[in-house]
Structures are given as C-alpha cells and as structure tokens.
NUVEX-459283 format. One record per residue (C-alpha): residue in three letters; residue number from 1; x, y, z. Coordinates in steps of 0.2 Angstrom, whole numbers, plus 5000, padded with zeros to 4 digits. Layout:
{"ala", NUM, {X, Y, Z}}
...
***
This chain:
{"unk", 1, {4881, 5017, 4923}}
{"unk", 2, {4895, 5028, 4927}}
{"unk", 3, {4910, 5021, 4936}}
{"unk", 4, {4911, 5026, 4954}}
{"unk", 5, {4927, 5023, 4965}}
{"unk", 6, {4923, 5026, 4983}}
{"unk", 7, {4937, 5017, 4992}}
{"unk", 8, {4955, 5021, 4985}}
{"unk", 9, {4971, 5013, 4991}}
{"unk", 10, {4987, 5022, 4989}}
{"unk", 11, {5002, 5010, 4992}}
{"unk", 12, {5019, 5018, 4996}}
{"unk", 13, {5037, 5012, 4999}}
{"unk", 14, {5042, 5030, 5001}}
{"unk", 15, {5051, 5030, 4984}}
{"unk", 16, {5050, 5044, 4971}}
{"unk", 17, {5038, 5034, 4961}}
{"unk", 18, {5026, 5032, 4976}}
{"unk", 19, {5027, 5050, 4979}}
{"unk", 20, {5022, 5053, 4961}}
{"unk", 21, {5008, 5040, 4962}}
{"unk", 22, {5001, 5050, 4977}}
{"unk", 23, {4996, 5064, 4965}}
{"unk", 24, {4985, 5052, 4955}}
{"unk", 25, {4978, 5045, 4971}}
{"unk", 26, {4973, 5062, 4978}}
{"unk", 27, {4966, 5067, 4961}}
{"unk", 28, {4955, 5052, 4960}}
{"unk", 29, {4950, 5053, 4979}}
{"unk", 30, {4944, 5071, 4975}}
{"unk", 31, {4936, 5067, 4959}}
{"unk", 32, {4926, 5053, 4966}}
{"unk", 33, {4924, 5060, 4984}}
{"unk", 34, {4932, 5043, 4990}}
{"unk", 35, {4939, 5037, 5006}}
{"unk", 36, {4958, 5036, 5004}}
{"unk", 37, {4968, 5023, 5012}}
{"unk", 38, {4987, 5025, 5013}}
{"unk", 39, {4996, 5009, 5015}}
{"unk", 40, {5014, 5004, 5018}}
{"unk", 41, {5020, 4986, 5019}}
{"unk", 42, {5036, 4983, 5030}}
{"unk", 43, {5044, 4970, 5020}}
{"unk", 44, {5046, 4953, 5029}}
{"unk", 45, {5052, 4938, 5018}}
{"unk", 46, {5047, 4927, 5032}}
{"unk", 47, {5030, 4933, 5038}}
{"unk", 48, {5026, 4917, 5048}}
{"unk", 49, {5041, 4918, 5060}}
{"unk", 50, {5037, 4921, 5078}}
{"unk", 51, {5046, 4934, 5088}}
{"unk", 52, {5042, 4924, 5104}}
{"unk", 53, {5025, 4931, 5108}}
{"unk", 54, {5018, 4916, 5099}}
{"unk", 55, {5001, 4924, 5093}}
{"unk", 56, {4991, 4914, 5081}}
{"unk", 57, {4986, 4920, 5063}}
{"unk", 58, {4970, 4916, 5055}}
{"unk", 59, {4975, 4899, 5049}}
{"unk", 60, {4983, 4894, 5065}}
{"unk", 61, {5001, 4898, 5060}}
{"unk", 62, {5013, 4909, 5070}}
{"unk", 63, {5014, 4927, 5064}}
{"unk", 64, {5026, 4941, 5069}}
{"unk", 65, {5020, 4953, 5082}}
{"unk", 66, {5030, 4968, 5081}}
{"unk", 67, {5019, 4983, 5086}}
{"unk", 68, {5034, 4994, 5088}}
{"unk", 69, {5039, 4992, 5069}}
{"unk", 70, {5020, 4995, 5064}}
{"unk", 71, {5019, 5010, 5075}}
{"unk", 72, {5035, 5018, 5069}}
{"unk", 73, {5030, 5015, 5051}}
{"unk", 74, {5013, 5023, 5054}}
{"unk", 75, {5021, 5038, 5062}}
{"unk", 76, {5032, 5040, 5046}}
{"unk", 77, {5017, 5038, 5035}}
{"unk", 78, {5008, 5052, 5044}}
{"unk", 79, {5023, 5063, 5045}}
{"unk", 80, {5027, 5061, 5026}}
{"unk", 81, {5010, 5061, 5019}}
{"unk", 82, {4997, 5069, 5030}}
{"unk", 83, {5002, 5087, 5025}}
{"unk", 84, {5001, 5082, 5007}}
{"unk", 85, {4983, 5077, 5008}}
{"unk", 86, {4976, 5094, 5004}}
{"unk", 87, {4958, 5097, 5006}}
{"unk", 88, {4951, 5080, 5005}}
{"unk", 89, {4933, 5080, 5012}}
{"unk", 90, {4932, 5061, 5015}}
{"unk", 91, {4942, 5052, 5029}}
{"unk", 92, {4960, 5046, 5026}}
{"unk", 93, {4966, 5030, 5034}}
{"unk", 94, {4985, 5027, 5037}}
{"unk", 95, {4989, 5009, 5039}}
{"unk", 96, {5006, 4999, 5040}}
{"unk", 97, {5007, 4980, 5039}}
{"unk", 98, {5021, 4967, 5039}}
{"unk", 99, {5024, 4954, 5025}}
{"unk", 100, {5027, 4952, 5007}}
{"unk", 101, {5021, 4968, 4999}}
{"unk", 102, {5011, 4962, 4985}}
{"unk", 103, {5002, 4949, 4995}}
{"unk", 104, {4998, 4961, 5009}}
{"unk", 105, {4992, 4975, 4997}}
{"unk", 106, {4980, 4962, 4989}}
{"unk", 107, {4975, 4956, 5006}}
{"unk", 108, {4971, 4973, 5012}}
{"unk", 109, {4962, 4978, 4997}}
{"unk", 110, {4950, 4964, 4998}}
{"unk", 111, {4948, 4966, 5017}}
{"unk", 112, {4943, 4984, 5015}}
{"unk", 113, {4933, 4982, 4999}}
{"unk", 114, {4945, 4994, 4989}}
{"unk", 115, {4939, 4997, 4972}}
{"unk", 116, {4954, 5007, 4965}}
{"unk", 117, {4973, 5004, 4969}}
{"unk", 118, {4986, 5016, 4965}}
{"unk", 119, {5005, 5013, 4966}}
{"unk", 120, {5021, 5018, 4958}}
{"unk", 121, {5029, 5008, 4944}}
{"unk", 122, {5046, 5006, 4951}}
{"unk", 123, {5049, 5005, 4970}}
{"unk", 124, {5064, 5007, 4981}}
{"unk", 125, {5071, 4990, 4981}}
{"unk", 126, {5080, 4982, 4966}}
{"unk", 127, {5084, 4966, 4977}}
{"unk", 128, {5066, 4964, 4981}}
{"unk", 129, {5062, 4965, 4962}}
{"unk", 130, {5074, 4952, 4958}}
{"unk", 131, {5069, 4940, 4972}}
{"unk", 132, {5050, 4942, 4971}}
{"unk", 133, {5046, 4951, 4955}}
{"unk", 134, {5038, 4968, 4953}}
{"unk", 135, {5026, 4972, 4967}}
{"unk", 136, {5016, 4983, 4955}}
{"unk", 137, {5015, 4969, 4942}}
{"unk", 138, {5010, 4956, 4955}}
{"unk", 139, {4997, 4967, 4962}}
{"unk", 140, {4990, 4971, 4945}}
{"unk", 141, {4989, 4952, 4941}}
{"unk", 142, {4981, 4947, 4958}}
{"unk", 143, {4970, 4961, 4963}}
{"unk", 144, {4951, 4960, 4962}}
{"unk", 145, {4949, 4978, 4957}}
{"unk", 146, {4956, 4992, 4946}}
{"unk", 147, {4974, 4995, 4948}}
{"unk", 148, {4983, 5010, 4941}}
{"unk", 149, {5002, 5009, 4940}}
{"unk", 150, {5010, 5026, 4938}}
{"unk", 151, {5027, 5030, 4931}}
{"unk", 152, {5036, 5045, 4937}}
{"unk", 153, {5040, 5055, 4920}}
{"unk", 154, {5056, 5062, 4928}}
{"unk", 155, {5064, 5045, 4931}}
{"unk", 156, {5076, 5039, 4918}}
{"unk", 157, {5076, 5020, 4915}}
***
C-alpha cells in the first residue's frame, strides 16, 4: 500500500531554516495533493498565566487570552507565506497559537489529524534551545506521525 500524506503541517518561526523547510512542505503538498497547514507558535514559557480575562482551559486551568497577539501573528504568516504558496490546489490554513512551541506543534498535529510535519532544523532562538531543547528534536520524539526536519544547506554551523 503506497504512503499517502493528505494533511501536512509546516511549522515556522520565521527563521531562514523555516523558509527552507517551506520548500519541502510545498513539494510534499503538491505531490500528495494534501491540505497544507501553516503554523506559528508564539512562544510563552508560562502558557497557564491569565491576562485578567480568566478563561478556562480544557483541564480547568487558566490560559492566556490574547487575541491581538494571535491576530497579528496570523497577519504576519499570511503576509510572508501566502504569496509563496504557488499553485496548490488544496486549501491552505494559517494558524497561530500561544505556548511552548514543541508542545503546541504536537498538540495541533494531533487535533488536526496531521500525518506529516515539516520544520527547520535550527530555529531563530538560541536561548530557547538552551532552555527547552531543540523544538525540532522534541517534535520528532513526541509526534504521532512522520516528521521531516530540513537543514538549510546554506547555513554554516
């Protein structure tokens, strides 16, 4: 039975490596005629802190309710990536969430039944890598589906 990826998640932190990963995500979406999800996680080390609105999360804990941050992030996603999507025949969905990136990427992938995740090997934050480890590594270890981590060949390590 041939492998069929029909729900692809491209994760971006707006880094050069993420831009390179987009090329792979687009190629896979075209090849498999897949729905493409573009996700950016606004990093919040404290996702259970309330901003005063006091909305309740799924497990009864307080969550941040900052629609302005989410909306601005989504506008930036669309501004930077919509024109790069080319001629994809299937729908593209842009999403922004708040939290710890690897946690939210895995959570989003499960909720949307994603079967292929694409992200860059090195992101934009060295401090985050030191504090939380590599987002790409954590996603690859925890995701329920295939994960492709791309490395920008122009990047010198």
